[in-house]
TIBARO-15996 format. One record per residue (C-alpha): residue number from 0; chain; x, y, z. Coordinates in steps of 0.25 Angstrom, whole numbers. Example, Ala and Ser with C-alpha at 12.3 -4.5 7.8 and 13.67 -1.06 7.14 Angstrom:
[0, "A", [49, -18, 31]]
[1, "A", [55, -4, 29]]
end
This chain:
[0, "A", [-11, -74, -72]]
[1, "A", [-19, -80, -61]]
[2, "A", [-18, -72, -48]]
[3, "A", [-20, -81, -36]]
[4, "A", [-23, -76, -21]]
[5, "A", [-16, -86, -12]]
[6, "A", [-15, -86, 4]]
[7, "A", [-1, -85, 9]]
[8, "A", [4, -99, 11]]
[9, "A", [18, -106, 10]]
[10, "A", [14, -111, -4]]
[11, "A", [9, -97, -9]]
[12, "A", [21, -90, -3]]
[13, "A", [30, -100, -11]]
[14, "A", [22, -97, -23]]
[15, "A", [23, -82, -21]]
[16, "A", [38, -83, -19]]
[17, "A", [39, -90, -33]]
[18, "A", [31, -79, -40]]
[19, "A", [40, -68, -34]]
[20, "A", [53, -75, -37]]
[21, "A", [48, -77, -51]]
[22, "A", [46, -62, -53]]
[23, "A", [31, -62, -50]]
[24, "A", [22, -54, -41]]
[25, "A", [14, -59, -29]]
[26, "A", [4, -51, -21]]
[27, "A", [7, -51, -6]]
[28, "A", [0, -46, 7]]
[29, "A", [5, -36, 16]]
[30, "A", [-1, -30, 29]]
[31, "A", [-4, -17, 21]]
[32, "A", [-8, -21, 7]]
[33, "A", [-5, -32, -3]]
[34, "A", [8, -31, -11]]
[35, "A", [12, -35, -25]]
[36, "A", [25, -42, -23]]
[37, "A", [37, -45, -32]]
[38, "A", [52, -48, -30]]
[39, "A", [59, -35, -27]]
[40, "A", [72, -39, -33]]
[41, "A", [65, -43, -47]]
[42, "A", [64, -32, -57]]
[43, "A", [53, -39, -65]]
[44, "A", [45, -42, -52]]
[45, "A", [45, -28, -48]]
[46, "A", [41, -23, -61]]
[47, "A", [30, -33, -62]]
[48, "A", [24, -27, -49]]
[49, "A", [24, -13, -56]]
[50, "A", [18, -19, -68]]
[51, "A", [7, -27, -62]]
[52, "A", [3, -16, -52]]
[53, "A", [4, -5, -63]]
[54, "A", [13, 2, -53]]
[55, "A", [21, 14, -58]]
[56, "A", [36, 11, -58]]
[57, "A", [40, 23, -50]]
[58, "A", [32, 18, -38]]
[59, "A", [42, 10, -29]]
[60, "A", [39, -4, -22]]
[61, "A", [41, -9, -8]]
[62, "A", [50, -21, -5]]
[63, "A", [43, -31, 5]]
[64, "A", [52, -40, 13]]
[65, "A", [49, -50, 25]]
[66, "A", [53, -46, 39]]
[67, "A", [66, -54, 39]]
[68, "A", [71, -49, 25]]
[69, "A", [85, -42, 26]]
[70, "A", [82, -28, 20]]
[71, "A", [96, -25, 19]]
[72, "A", [96, -33, 6]]
[73, "A", [88, -22, -1]]
[74, "A", [90, -9, 7]]
[75, "A", [103, -1, 7]]
[76, "A", [101, 7, 20]]
[77, "A", [93, 4, 33]]
[78, "A", [92, 16, 42]]
[79, "A", [91, 13, 57]]
[80, "A", [78, 19, 58]]
[81, "A", [72, 10, 47]]
[82, "A", [76, -2, 56]]
[83, "A", [68, 4, 67]]
[84, "A", [56, 5, 58]]
[85, "A", [57, -9, 53]]
[86, "A", [57, -14, 68]]
[87, "A", [45, -5, 71]]
[88, "A", [36, -8, 59]]
[89, "A", [41, -20, 51]]
[90, "A", [35, -29, 46]]
[91, "A", [24, -19, 44]]
[92, "A", [18, -8, 34]]
[93, "A", [31, 0, 33]]
[94, "A", [40, 1, 21]]
[95, "A", [54, 7, 22]]
[96, "A", [61, 13, 10]]
[97, "A", [76, 11, 11]]
[98, "A", [88, 13, 2]]
[99, "A", [89, 1, -7]]
[100, "A", [100, -8, -10]]
[101, "A", [95, -9, -25]]
[102, "A", [94, -24, -24]]
[103, "A", [79, -24, -27]]
[104, "A", [73, -21, -41]]
[105, "A", [75, -6, -44]]
[106, "A", [60, -6, -48]]
[107, "A", [56, -8, -34]]
[108, "A", [60, 6, -30]]
[109, "A", [58, 12, -44]]
[110, "A", [73, 15, -45]]
[111, "A", [75, 22, -31]]
[112, "A", [86, 18, -22]]
[113, "A", [76, 15, -11]]
[114, "A", [68, 2, -7]]
[115, "A", [55, 1, 1]]
[116, "A", [55, -11, 10]]
[117, "A", [43, -17, 18]]
[118, "A", [41, -28, 28]]
[119, "A", [26, -32, 28]]
[120, "A", [20, -37, 40]]
[121, "A", [10, -46, 33]]
[122, "A", [13, -61, 37]]
[123, "A", [10, -65, 23]]
[124, "A", [19, -55, 17]]
[125, "A", [30, -59, 26]]
[126, "A", [28, -73, 22]]
[127, "A", [29, -70, 7]]
[128, "A", [41, -61, 9]]
[129, "A", [48, -71, 17]]
[130, "A", [45, -82, 6]]
[131, "A", [51, -74, -5]]
[132, "A", [62, -67, 4]]
[133, "A", [64, -56, -5]]
[134, "A", [59, -41, -6]]
[135, "A", [45, -41, -12]]
[136, "A", [41, -28, -18]]
[137, "A", [26, -27, -16]]
[138, "A", [18, -15, -19]]
[139, "A", [3, -15, -16]]
[140, "A", [-4, -26, -24]]
[141, "A", [-14, -17, -32]]
[142, "A", [-14, -11, -46]]
[143, "A", [-7, 2, -46]]
[144, "A", [-15, 13, -39]]
[145, "A", [-26, 4, -35]]
[146, "A", [-30, 1, -21]]
[147, "A", [-20, -7, -13]]
[148, "A", [-24, -21, -10]]
[149, "A", [-26, -26, 5]]
[150, "A", [-31, -40, 1]]
[151, "A", [-27, -51, -9]]
[152, "A", [-40, -49, -16]]
[153, "A", [-37, -34, -19]]
[154, "A", [-24, -39, -25]]
[155, "A", [-31, -49, -34]]
[156, "A", [-41, -38, -39]]
[157, "A", [-29, -30, -44]]
[158, "A", [-20, -41, -49]]
[159, "A", [-28, -53, -53]]
[160, "A", [-21, -60, -65]]
[161, "A", [-8, -51, -63]]
[162, "A", [-1, -58, -52]]
[163, "A", [0, -73, -48]]
[164, "A", [-2, -73, -33]]
[165, "A", [-8, -65, -22]]
[166, "A", [-4, -69, -8]]
[167, "A", [-16, -67, 1]]
[168, "A", [-13, -62, 15]]
[169, "A", [-27, -57, 18]]
[170, "A", [-31, -43, 20]]
[171, "A", [-20, -32, 23]]
[172, "A", [-22, -26, 37]]
[173, "A", [-14, -13, 34]]
[174, "A", [-21, -8, 22]]
[175, "A", [-12, 3, 17]]
[176, "A", [3, 1, 12]]
[177, "A", [15, 2, 21]]
[178, "A", [21, 15, 25]]
[179, "A", [33, 18, 17]]
[180, "A", [45, 25, 24]]
[181, "A", [58, 29, 18]]
[182, "A", [70, 26, 27]]
[183, "A", [81, 31, 18]]
[184, "A", [83, 44, 25]]
[185, "A", [86, 49, 40]]
[186, "A", [71, 47, 44]]
[187, "A", [60, 38, 38]]
[188, "A", [50, 45, 28]]
[189, "A", [36, 39, 25]]
[190, "A", [34, 39, 10]]
[191, "A", [20, 32, 11]]
[192, "A", [12, 32, 23]]
[193, "A", [6, 19, 29]]
[194, "A", [3, 11, 42]]
[195, "A", [16, 15, 48]]
[196, "A", [15, 30, 51]]
[197, "A", [25, 41, 51]]
[198, "A", [23, 42, 66]]
[199, "A", [25, 27, 68]]
[200, "A", [38, 28, 61]]
[201, "A", [43, 40, 68]]
[202, "A", [40, 34, 81]]
[203, "A", [50, 23, 78]]
[204, "A", [61, 31, 72]]
[205, "A", [59, 45, 77]]
[206, "A", [55, 52, 64]]
[207, "A", [48, 49, 51]]
[208, "A", [44, 59, 39]]
[209, "A", [34, 58, 28]]
[210, "A", [37, 60, 13]]
[211, "A", [28, 69, 5]]
[212, "A", [33, 66, -9]]
[213, "A", [31, 77, -20]]
[214, "A", [24, 68, -30]]
[215, "A", [25, 79, -40]]
[216, "A", [40, 76, -42]]
[217, "A", [45, 65, -50]]
[218, "A", [52, 58, -39]]
[219, "A", [52, 43, -36]]
[220, "A", [46, 39, -23]]
[221, "A", [51, 29, -13]]
[222, "A", [38, 23, -9]]
[223, "A", [26, 17, -16]]
[224, "A", [12, 24, -14]]
[225, "A", [17, 38, -16]]
[226, "A", [15, 41, -30]]
[227, "A", [2, 39, -38]]
[228, "A", [-12, 36, -35]]
[229, "A", [-14, 24, -26]]
[230, "A", [-24, 15, -19]]
[231, "A", [-35, 19, -28]]
[232, "A", [-49, 12, -29]]
[233, "A", [-55, 10, -43]]
[234, "A", [-66, 20, -41]]
[235, "A", [-67, 35, -40]]
[236, "A", [-63, 41, -27]]
[237, "A", [-65, 54, -19]]
[238, "A", [-57, 58, -7]]
[239, "A", [-62, 67, 5]]
[240, "A", [-55, 72, 17]]
[241, "A", [-60, 67, 31]]
[242, "A", [-68, 80, 33]]
[243, "A", [-75, 80, 20]]
[244, "A", [-86, 70, 22]]
[245, "A", [-96, 80, 17]]
[246, "A", [-89, 82, 4]]
[247, "A", [-88, 66, 3]]
[248, "A", [-103, 66, 5]]
[249, "A", [-105, 76, -6]]
[250, "A", [-97, 68, -15]]
[251, "A", [-105, 56, -12]]
[252, "A", [-118, 64, -16]]
[253, "A", [-111, 69, -28]]
[254, "A", [-108, 55, -33]]
[255, "A", [-121, 48, -29]]
[256, "A", [-121, 41, -43]]
[257, "A", [-109, 33, -39]]
[258, "A", [-106, 21, -30]]
[259, "A", [-99, 28, -19]]
[260, "A", [-90, 23, -8]]
[261, "A", [-85, 31, 4]]
[262, "A", [-72, 27, 11]]
[263, "A", [-71, 34, 24]]
[264, "A", [-67, 31, 39]]
[265, "A", [-78, 24, 48]]
[266, "A", [-83, 37, 55]]
[267, "A", [-89, 42, 42]]
[268, "A", [-96, 29, 38]]
[269, "A", [-109, 32, 45]]
[270, "A", [-110, 46, 38]]
[271, "A", [-109, 38, 24]]
[272, "A", [-117, 26, 27]]
[273, "A", [-131, 32, 24]]
[274, "A", [-126, 36, 10]]
[275, "A", [-126, 28, -3]]
[276, "A", [-111, 25, -2]]
[277, "A", [-102, 13, 1]]
[278, "A", [-94, 17, 13]]
[279, "A", [-80, 11, 15]]
[280, "A", [-75, 13, 30]]
[281, "A", [-61, 14, 32]]
[282, "A", [-63, 12, 47]]
[283, "A", [-59, 20, 59]]
[284, "A", [-44, 17, 62]]
[285, "A", [-32, 19, 54]]
[286, "A", [-30, 4, 53]]
[287, "A", [-43, 2, 48]]
[288, "A", [-42, 13, 37]]
[289, "A", [-29, 8, 32]]
[290, "A", [-33, -7, 31]]
[291, "A", [-46, -4, 25]]
[292, "A", [-43, 7, 15]]
[293, "A", [-38, -1, 3]]
[294, "A", [-49, -12, 4]]
[295, "A", [-60, -1, 5]]
[296, "A", [-54, 6, -8]]
[297, "A", [-55, -7, -15]]
[298, "A", [-69, -10, -10]]
[299, "A", [-73, 4, -14]]
[300, "A", [-68, 3, -29]]
[301, "A", [-77, -10, -30]]
[302, "A", [-89, -3, -25]]
[303, "A", [-89, 12, -28]]
[304, "A", [-88, 21, -40]]
[305, "A", [-83, 32, -30]]
[306, "A", [-76, 31, -17]]
[307, "A", [-76, 43, -8]]
[308, "A", [-65, 42, 2]]
[309, "A", [-65, 51, 15]]
[310, "A", [-52, 52, 22]]
[311, "A", [-52, 48, 37]]
[312, "A", [-50, 58, 47]]
[313, "A", [-37, 52, 53]]
[314, "A", [-26, 56, 44]]
[315, "A", [-13, 53, 52]]
[316, "A", [-5, 40, 56]]
[317, "A", [-9, 28, 47]]
[318, "A", [-20, 36, 41]]
[319, "A", [-9, 44, 33]]
[320, "A", [-7, 31, 25]]
[321, "A", [-22, 28, 24]]
[322, "A", [-25, 42, 18]]
[323, "A", [-13, 41, 9]]
[324, "A", [-19, 29, 2]]
[325, "A", [-33, 35, 3]]
[326, "A", [-29, 48, -4]]
[327, "A", [-21, 41, -15]]
[328, "A", [-33, 31, -17]]
[329, "A", [-43, 42, -19]]
[330, "A", [-34, 51, -27]]
[331, "A", [-42, 54, -40]]
[332, "A", [-49, 66, -47]]
[333, "A", [-61, 63, -38]]
[334, "A", [-53, 66, -25]]
[335, "A", [-58, 77, -15]]
[336, "A", [-46, 79, -6]]
end
């Protein structure tokens, strides 16, 4: 199979629609990361996504719809506070988990009676979703456990020869996956942190909780990105706390024979510039750190034998989502955390 990267035009949208309606898979941009899209109603298409990604079949998918889609077709109950969240944040990087009508493929939610739904803000994603006018399940367009893609090139690196079409919508501006929020109970509960924070949600609806799943129990989860190692570069990693710069410097000295990269916030760059290491700056702000993280992890795996990551000092707000990804990316036997 030849994999083509094409700009989003009326012609390529029509081509993408035909692939989707024939049970195929198309990579699509969103404002957060690129997604690997398939028809949510088609068992074969959904299973194909799991197969192509190498994704465990107990890790649920998110159904993406355009801003005018009638979600009552696919959800069984819409609490009043969920409508407030949609009005405040959608289209945007927020996924809401509702009771499902059961009309989408059972493989989407791994047999659960819930359905995660998202309305992406990316103009190209909206154009694609309006063209097909059906829910599109679209997990991040990377091989399972690899770093999520923020460009069409990243998708091509993982799926060359495995999918027919990548719709090129440019670089993703958000950089980490959407916040996933369960709206099946009396108050919203964050299942996966992201760019929409607990405080932002609580400000709109009065309350918001955060789920702390017990991953030692054999229970199905409602959200992707909760189980398993995720977002990982293909090089060795070490992770240090924000105040462990001296330990990180010692780790650099101890591994002097390797090509070493250091991932850190901008304020630590000057300390590291004199060392024989490649420094990957996350930047200064929450927005910069979220948008740069995955690209830098992919850059690091190409240039380094060992990536030493130092957590940023700021650890609240959007940084909860950034740190969630960074810690999962650097979870290995080499972690110092």
